[in-house]
C-alpha positions as CSV (number, residue, x, y, z in Angstrom):
1,M,6.6,24.1,2.3
2,K,10.2,23.7,1.0
3,I,11.2,20.0,1.4
4,I,14.4,18.2,0.6
5,I,14.2,14.5,-0.1
6,A,17.6,12.8,0.1
7,G,17.5,9.4,-1.7
8,D,15.5,8.8,-4.9
9,G,14.8,5.1,-4.3
10,K,11.4,3.4,-3.7
11,V,10.6,5.5,-0.7
12,G,12.0,8.7,-2.1
13,L,10.1,8.3,-5.3
14,T,6.8,7.6,-3.6
15,L,7.2,10.6,-1.3
16,T,8.0,12.8,-4.3
17,Q,4.8,11.6,-6.0
18,K,2.7,12.3,-2.9
19,L,4.2,15.6,-1.7
20,S,4.5,17.1,-5.2
21,A,0.8,16.4,-5.7
22,A,0.1,18.3,-2.5
23,G,1.9,21.4,-4.0
24,H,5.1,21.4,-1.9
25,D,8.4,22.8,-3.2
26,L,10.6,19.8,-3.6
27,T,14.3,19.3,-4.1
28,L,15.7,15.8,-4.7
29,I,19.2,14.7,-3.9
30,D,20.7,11.5,-5.3
31,S,24.1,10.3,-6.3
32,N,22.7,8.6,-9.5
33,Q,22.2,11.3,-12.1
34,R,20.1,9.0,-14.4
35,V,17.6,8.2,-11.6
36,L,17.5,11.8,-10.6
37,D,16.8,13.0,-14.2
38,S,13.9,10.5,-14.5
39,S,12.2,12.0,-11.4
40,V,12.9,15.6,-12.3
41,E,11.4,15.0,-15.8
42,R,8.3,13.2,-14.4
43,Y,7.5,15.6,-11.5
44,D,7.8,19.4,-11.1
45,V,10.9,19.2,-8.8
46,M,14.5,20.4,-8.6
47,G,17.4,17.9,-8.6
48,V,20.8,18.0,-7.1
49,Q,23.4,15.2,-7.9
50,G,25.8,14.2,-5.2
51,N,26.3,12.8,-1.7
52,C,23.5,14.1,0.5
53,A,25.6,14.0,3.7
54,S,28.0,16.5,2.1
55,M,27.8,20.1,3.3
56,R,28.4,21.3,-0.2
57,V,25.6,19.3,-1.7
58,L,23.1,20.3,1.0
59,E,24.0,23.9,0.5
60,S,23.4,23.4,-3.3
61,A,20.0,22.1,-2.4
62,D,19.4,25.4,-0.4
63,V,19.1,23.6,2.9
64,K,19.2,26.9,4.8
65,K,15.8,27.9,3.4
66,A,14.2,24.4,3.7
67,D,11.5,23.6,6.3
68,L,12.0,19.8,6.2
69,L,14.7,17.3,5.2
70,I,13.8,13.6,4.6
71,A,16.8,11.3,4.5
72,A,15.8,8.0,2.8
73,T,18.9,6.6,1.2
74,S,19.8,2.9,1.4
75,S,22.3,3.6,4.2
76,D,21.3,4.3,7.8
77,E,24.6,5.9,8.5
78,V,24.3,8.3,5.6
79,N,20.8,9.2,6.6
80,L,21.9,10.0,10.2
81,L,24.9,12.1,9.0
82,C,22.7,13.9,6.4
83,G,20.1,14.9,9.1
84,M,22.9,16.1,11.5
85,T,24.6,18.1,8.8
86,A,21.3,19.7,7.7
87,H,20.5,20.6,11.3
88,G,23.9,22.1,11.7
89,L,23.4,24.3,8.7
90,N,19.8,25.2,9.5
91,P,18.9,24.8,13.2
92,R,15.2,25.4,12.6
93,I,14.8,22.6,10.0
94,H,12.8,19.5,10.8
95,T,14.6,16.2,9.9
96,I,13.2,12.7,9.3
97,A,15.5,9.7,8.7
98,R,14.8,6.2,7.6
99,I,16.7,3.9,9.9
100,R,16.3,0.1,9.3
101,N,19.1,-1.6,11.4
102,P,17.5,-2.9,14.7
103,E,20.9,-2.2,16.4
104,Y,20.5,1.5,16.1
105,G,17.0,1.8,17.5
106,K,17.8,2.2,21.2
107,Q,20.9,4.2,20.5
108,I,19.1,6.8,18.4
109,F,16.3,7.1,21.0
110,T,18.8,7.6,23.9
111,M,20.9,10.1,21.9
112,R,18.1,11.8,20.0
113,D,19.3,15.3,20.9
114,V,22.7,14.5,19.4
115,Y,21.3,13.2,16.2
116,S,18.8,16.1,16.0
117,L,16.1,13.9,14.5
118,S,12.5,15.1,14.5
119,L,11.2,11.6,13.4
120,M,12.8,8.2,12.8
121,V,10.9,5.8,10.5
122,N,11.6,2.1,10.2
123,P,9.5,0.5,7.4
124,E,10.2,-3.1,8.4
125,K,9.4,-2.5,12.1
126,Q,6.2,-0.7,11.1
127,A,5.2,-3.5,8.8
128,A,5.9,-6.1,11.5
129,R,3.8,-4.1,14.0
130,E,0.9,-3.9,11.5
131,I,1.1,-7.7,10.9
132,E,1.2,-8.4,14.6
133,R,-2.0,-6.4,15.1
134,L,-3.8,-8.3,12.3
135,I,-2.8,-11.6,13.8
136,R,-3.8,-10.5,17.3
137,Y,-7.2,-9.3,16.1
138,P,-8.2,-11.6,13.2
139,G,-11.3,-11.4,11.1
140,F,-10.5,-8.2,9.1
141,L,-8.0,-7.5,6.3
142,Q,-6.9,-4.1,7.7
143,R,-7.5,-2.2,10.9
144,E,-6.9,1.5,11.7
145,T,-7.6,3.0,15.1
146,F,-8.8,6.5,16.1
147,A,-10.2,8.4,19.1
148,K,-7.6,6.9,21.5
149,S,-8.3,3.4,20.2
150,R,-12.1,3.6,20.9
151,V,-13.0,3.6,17.2
152,E,-11.7,1.6,14.3
153,I,-11.9,1.6,10.5
154,V,-11.6,-2.0,9.3
155,E,-11.5,-3.6,5.8
156,L,-13.8,-6.6,5.1
157,R,-14.2,-8.4,1.8
158,I,-17.7,-9.7,0.9
159,Q,-17.3,-13.4,0.2
160,K,-19.6,-15.6,-1.9
161,G,-22.8,-16.5,0.0
162,S,-22.3,-13.7,2.6
163,K,-25.3,-12.1,4.3
164,L,-24.1,-8.8,2.9
165,C,-24.5,-9.7,-0.8
166,D,-27.1,-7.6,-2.6
167,V,-27.9,-5.5,0.5
168,A,-28.6,-1.8,0.2
169,L,-26.7,0.2,2.8
170,M,-29.9,1.8,4.1
171,N,-30.9,-1.7,5.2
172,L,-27.5,-2.8,6.5
173,E,-28.4,-2.5,10.2
174,N,-31.4,-4.8,9.8
175,V,-29.0,-7.5,8.5
176,V,-26.0,-7.2,10.8
177,K,-28.0,-6.3,13.9
178,C,-25.5,-3.7,15.1
179,K,-24.6,-0.1,14.6
180,V,-21.8,0.3,12.0
181,L,-21.1,2.7,9.1
182,V,-19.8,1.7,5.7
183,C,-17.7,4.8,4.9
184,A,-16.0,3.6,1.7
185,V,-16.4,0.7,-0.8
186,S,-13.8,-0.6,-3.3
187,R,-15.2,-2.4,-6.3
188,G,-12.9,-3.5,-9.1
189,G,-10.2,-1.2,-7.8
190,V,-12.5,1.9,-7.9
191,V,-13.4,3.5,-4.6
192,E,-16.7,5.2,-3.8
193,I,-18.0,7.1,-0.8
194,P,-21.4,5.4,-0.8
195,S,-24.9,6.7,-0.1
196,G,-27.7,4.8,1.5
197,H,-28.9,3.5,-1.9
198,F,-25.6,1.8,-2.7
199,I,-26.1,-2.0,-3.1
200,L,-23.3,-4.3,-1.9
201,R,-22.0,-7.0,-4.2
202,E,-19.9,-10.1,-3.8
203,G,-16.2,-9.2,-4.0
204,D,-16.6,-5.7,-2.7
205,H,-14.1,-4.4,-0.1
206,L,-15.9,-2.5,2.6
207,F,-14.3,0.0,4.9
208,I,-16.4,0.0,8.1
209,T,-16.4,2.4,11.0
210,A,-17.5,1.2,14.4
211,T,-16.4,0.8,18.0
212,A,-14.4,-2.3,18.9
213,E,-17.5,-3.8,20.7
214,M,-19.6,-3.4,17.6
215,L,-17.0,-4.9,15.3
216,T,-16.9,-8.1,17.5
217,Q,-20.6,-8.3,17.2
218,L,-20.5,-7.7,13.5
219,L,-18.2,-10.6,13.0
220,R,-20.4,-12.8,15.1
221,N,-23.6,-11.8,13.4
222,L,-22.0,-12.4,9.9
223,G,-20.9,-15.9,11.0
224,I,-17.2,-15.1,10.7
225,I,-15.6,-17.1,13.5
226,T,-12.3,-15.8,14.8
227,H,-9.9,-17.0,17.5
228,K,-6.5,-15.9,18.7
229,A,-3.7,-17.4,16.6
230,K,-1.8,-20.1,18.4
231,R,0.5,-21.3,15.6
232,V,2.0,-19.1,12.9
233,I,4.2,-19.9,9.9
234,I,6.5,-17.1,8.7
235,C,8.0,-17.4,5.3
236,G,11.2,-15.3,5.1
237,G,13.7,-14.4,7.8
238,G,14.4,-10.7,6.9
239,R,14.1,-7.8,9.3
240,I,10.3,-8.0,9.3
241,G,10.4,-11.7,10.1
242,Y,12.9,-11.0,13.0
243,Y,10.7,-8.3,14.6
244,L,7.4,-10.3,14.1
245,S,8.9,-13.6,15.5
246,T,10.2,-11.8,18.5
247,W,6.8,-10.1,19.4
248,L,4.7,-13.2,18.7
249,A,6.9,-15.4,20.8
250,K,6.5,-13.0,23.7
251,E,2.8,-13.4,23.4
252,G,3.0,-17.1,23.6
253,V,2.3,-17.8,19.9
254,S,4.1,-20.9,18.5
255,V,6.2,-19.5,15.6
256,L,7.8,-21.5,12.7
257,L,10.1,-19.3,10.6
258,I,11.3,-20.7,7.2
259,E,14.4,-19.1,5.7
260,Q,16.4,-20.2,2.6
261,D,19.7,-18.6,3.5
262,E,21.7,-20.9,5.8
263,A,23.9,-18.0,7.2
264,R,20.8,-16.0,8.0
265,C,19.3,-18.9,9.8
266,E,22.4,-19.2,12.0
267,E,22.3,-15.4,12.6
268,L,18.6,-15.5,13.6
269,S,19.1,-18.5,15.9
270,G,21.4,-16.4,18.0
271,K,19.0,-13.4,18.1
272,L,15.5,-14.9,18.3
273,P,13.9,-16.4,21.4
274,P,14.5,-20.1,21.8
275,E,10.7,-20.7,21.4
276,V,11.0,-19.7,17.7
277,C,11.5,-22.7,15.5
278,I,13.8,-21.8,12.5
279,I,13.8,-24.0,9.5
280,H,16.4,-23.8,6.8
281,G,14.5,-24.5,3.5
282,D,12.6,-23.1,0.5
283,A,9.3,-21.7,1.7
284,S,7.8,-22.2,-1.8
285,S,8.2,-26.0,-1.5
286,Q,4.8,-27.7,-1.2
287,F,6.5,-30.7,0.5
288,L,8.2,-28.5,3.1
289,L,5.0,-26.6,3.9
290,E,2.9,-29.7,4.2
291,S,5.5,-31.5,6.4
292,E,5.6,-28.5,8.7
293,G,1.9,-28.5,9.1
294,I,0.5,-25.7,7.0
295,H,-3.0,-27.3,7.1
296,D,-3.0,-27.0,10.9
297,C,-1.7,-23.5,11.4
298,D,-3.8,-20.4,12.2
299,A,-1.9,-17.9,10.1
300,V,0.7,-17.8,7.3
301,V,2.8,-14.7,6.7
302,T,4.7,-14.5,3.4
303,M,7.6,-12.1,3.4
304,T,10.4,-13.4,1.2
305,G,12.3,-10.9,-0.9
306,M,10.2,-11.6,-4.0
307,D,6.6,-10.3,-4.4
308,E,5.8,-13.1,-6.9
309,M,7.0,-15.8,-4.5
310,N,5.0,-14.3,-1.7
311,M,1.8,-14.3,-3.8
312,I,2.3,-17.9,-4.9
313,I,2.8,-19.1,-1.3
314,S,-0.2,-17.1,-0.1
315,L,-2.4,-18.5,-2.8
316,Y,-1.3,-22.0,-1.8
317,A,-2.0,-21.3,1.9
318,Q,-5.5,-20.2,0.9
319,T,-6.2,-23.5,-0.8
320,C,-4.9,-25.3,2.3
321,G,-7.7,-23.6,4.3
322,V,-5.4,-21.4,6.5
323,P,-7.8,-19.0,8.4
324,Q,-5.5,-16.0,8.0
325,V,-3.1,-15.2,5.2
326,I,-0.9,-12.0,5.2
327,T,1.2,-11.1,2.1
328,K,4.0,-8.6,2.1
329,V,4.6,-6.8,-1.2
330,G,7.2,-4.2,-2.2
331,H,5.0,-2.5,-4.7
332,M,1.3,-1.4,-4.5
333,E,1.1,-0.3,-8.2
334,N,-1.0,-3.4,-9.2
335,N,-3.7,-3.0,-6.6
336,S,-6.6,-4.4,-8.7
337,M,-4.5,-7.4,-9.8
338,Q,-3.6,-8.2,-6.2
339,D,-7.1,-7.7,-5.1
340,S,-8.4,-10.2,-7.8
341,L,-6.0,-12.8,-6.6
342,G,-7.4,-12.9,-3.0
343,L,-4.1,-12.7,-1.2
344,G,-5.7,-12.0,2.2
345,S,-4.2,-9.0,4.0
346,V,-1.6,-7.2,1.9
347,I,1.1,-5.2,3.7
348,C,3.5,-2.8,1.9
349,P,6.4,-1.5,4.2
350,K,7.2,1.3,1.7
351,E,3.6,2.6,1.8
352,L,3.4,2.5,5.6
353,C,6.6,4.4,5.9
354,C,5.6,7.1,3.4
355,N,2.2,7.5,5.0
356,T,3.8,8.2,8.3
357,I,6.0,10.9,6.8
358,V,3.1,12.5,4.9
359,R,1.1,12.6,8.2
360,Y,4.1,14.5,9.8
361,V,4.2,16.9,6.9
362,R,0.5,17.6,7.2
363,A,0.9,18.3,10.9
364,M,3.7,20.8,10.1
365,Q,1.6,22.6,7.6
366,N,-1.0,23.7,10.0
367,T,-0.4,23.0,13.7
368,T,-3.6,24.8,14.7
369,G,-6.6,22.6,13.7
370,A,-4.5,20.0,11.9
371,A,-5.6,16.4,11.8
372,L,-4.7,14.4,14.9
373,T,-4.3,11.2,12.9
374,L,-4.4,10.4,9.2
375,H,-4.6,7.0,7.6
376,N,-4.7,6.0,3.9
377,I,-7.4,3.4,3.2
378,A,-8.5,1.5,0.1
379,E,-5.0,1.3,-1.3
380,G,-4.5,5.0,-0.9
381,Q,-7.6,6.0,-2.8
382,A,-9.3,7.4,0.3
383,E,-8.2,9.0,3.6
384,A,-9.5,8.8,7.1
385,L,-8.7,11.9,9.2
386,E,-9.4,12.7,12.9
387,F,-9.9,16.4,13.8
388,V,-10.8,18.1,17.1
389,V,-13.7,20.6,16.9
390,D,-12.5,24.0,18.2
391,A,-14.3,27.3,18.7
392,D,-13.6,28.3,15.0
393,T,-15.2,25.2,13.5
394,K,-18.3,25.9,11.5
395,H,-21.8,24.5,12.2
396,I,-21.3,23.7,15.9
397,G,-24.5,22.4,17.4
398,E,-26.3,22.0,14.1
399,P,-27.8,18.6,13.0
400,L,-25.7,17.0,10.3
401,R,-28.7,16.8,8.0
402,N,-28.6,20.6,7.7
403,I,-24.8,20.8,6.9
404,R,-23.6,20.7,3.3
405,L,-20.4,18.8,2.9
406,K,-18.1,18.8,-0.2
407,R,-18.6,15.9,-2.5
408,N,-17.0,12.5,-1.7
409,I,-16.7,13.4,2.0
410,L,-18.4,11.6,4.9
411,I,-18.5,12.3,8.7
412,A,-17.9,8.7,9.9
413,C,-17.8,9.1,13.7
414,I,-18.2,11.7,16.5
415,S,-16.5,11.2,19.9
416,H,-18.1,13.2,22.8
417,G,-15.4,12.6,25.4
418,S,-15.6,8.9,26.4
419,K,-18.9,8.4,24.4
420,T,-18.5,7.5,20.7
421,E,-21.3,7.9,18.2
422,I,-21.8,6.5,14.6
423,P,-23.7,9.6,13.4
424,N,-27.0,10.0,11.7
425,G,-28.9,13.1,10.4
426,D,-29.8,14.2,13.9
427,S,-26.3,14.0,15.3
428,M,-24.4,17.2,16.3
429,Y,-20.8,18.0,17.4
430,E,-19.7,20.4,20.0
431,A,-16.3,22.2,20.8
432,G,-13.9,19.6,22.2
433,N,-15.4,16.7,20.3
434,S,-13.3,14.7,17.9
435,V,-14.6,13.9,14.5
436,I,-13.5,11.3,12.0
437,I,-13.7,12.3,8.3
438,V,-13.4,9.9,5.3
439,A,-12.6,11.6,2.0
440,K,-11.8,10.3,-1.4
441,G,-8.2,10.5,-2.4
442,G,-6.8,13.6,-4.0
443,M,-8.5,16.1,-1.7
444,T,-6.4,18.3,0.6
445,L,-8.0,18.7,4.0
446,L,-5.7,20.7,6.3
447,Q,-8.4,21.5,8.9
448,L,-12.0,20.5,9.7
449,N,-13.5,23.6,8.0
450,D,-12.1,22.4,4.7
451,I,-14.9,19.7,4.5
452,F,-17.8,22.1,4.1
453,E,-19.2,23.5,0.9
C-alpha cells in the first residue's frame, strides 16, 4: 500500500521502521530537513520537507494516490487539519491522527464525520488503560485478550525457587495441575517458539495461553498470591497519570499522585476527583516515598518524564517489597537491559500506539480473512494473531498432528463458539471457529492459510 506518514518523531520513526519492513510504499513528511534526511537514508522511503497540513505539501507527497495517511506530528491541531486536508484532496483515503489532548476526545468523537478520521490514537490514554488492566488483574507482567475476552496470553517471569525451574514443557501440566500452553519463551532477550522438550530456567519470561479460569488456577498452584490493589502510588502527573488516577479513583482505589511541578499540581487538583491525594514533591526522594507509605502500598507506577528516573524509583519500590511495580519507558530499544533490571511490568506508550496503527494497516491489506486482532508480545519479537476459519481455509477437520506448519509458528488456541480449547495433536478446527496463532517476529501473516507449509 502507499502510505504517507506526517511527522518523523518517535512515533513516525517507529512506524517507518515497522511498515517499511512489511514492504509498504512510504512517503515521510516533516518540517525538519535534517531529521527527514536521516530517515530517508536509513530506510527505503521518499521524503517531503514542509508543513504536512499544507495542500501544496500533501500534493507533493502524492496524496491523491495514497491509501492511508498517518498524522503523528507533535501538534494535535496540525494532525487534525492534515487529515481533513488529505481527505478533501482524496476522499477515498484512510486517515489516522494522533490526538493527545484529553479536551479533544469527546469533541472528535461527536464530530468524527467533520474531521474525516478513520482512527484516532492517544498513546497516553492507551498506556493508562493498559496499566489500569494490570493493576485490576495483578499477578502477570502483561496481559492480552482474544476470543471476546475468553482467552488471554499473559507474561510471567520465572523467579528463583519457582516450581517451574528446570521443568520440561512436556511435563508442565503435571507441575501446574491445569491446562495451559507456553507459546513463547524469552531468554536473555532472545525469543523462541518452544517444543515440548524445551526446559524452563530461572529468569525466563513465559508467554502463556489459557482461559481466564485456568490462569487464576495457575497463579494459585504456583503459590503466587494476588489481591485487588487498594492503595496505589503514582509517580508523575502527566497525561497518563491524569487518566490512570481518574479511572482508579472511580473503582474505589486509594490513589496518591506525586508531581514535582507545582503549577501542574494545582491544575490536576482542579481536574481530578477529590479522592485522589496530590503531593507536590520529588518522587525520587527516598524520604518522601517512605513518609507516604511506600512499604504499605499495593502498587507503584513510575511515569515521570525520564526513563532513568522511572527505573531508579521502580528498583527502589522492588526493594521495599511492593507487590506490583509498573514502569513507563519512552524507548524499548534496550529490552535486554531493562529485562535484566527486573522493573516489573514495562509499558511504552509509543509502542502501544504504533502497534494499534500497524493492526489497522494489516486489516486494510486484506479485509477478507484478515486477522481479527493482533498483539505484539515478547517486546515485539513475536506476534499473536486471531483468525476466523472460513470455507477457504486449508485442513478443516484434520487433526493438528497431521498438519505441517511453517517454522516458528504455533496454534495456541481454538475457539469453537463459546467453548475454548488449548489444542493438542488430536484437536481440529471447523469453519466459523476462531484460531489464535503465535509466530516469531518478522513473518508476514495476512490470512490463516499463510501459516501452512
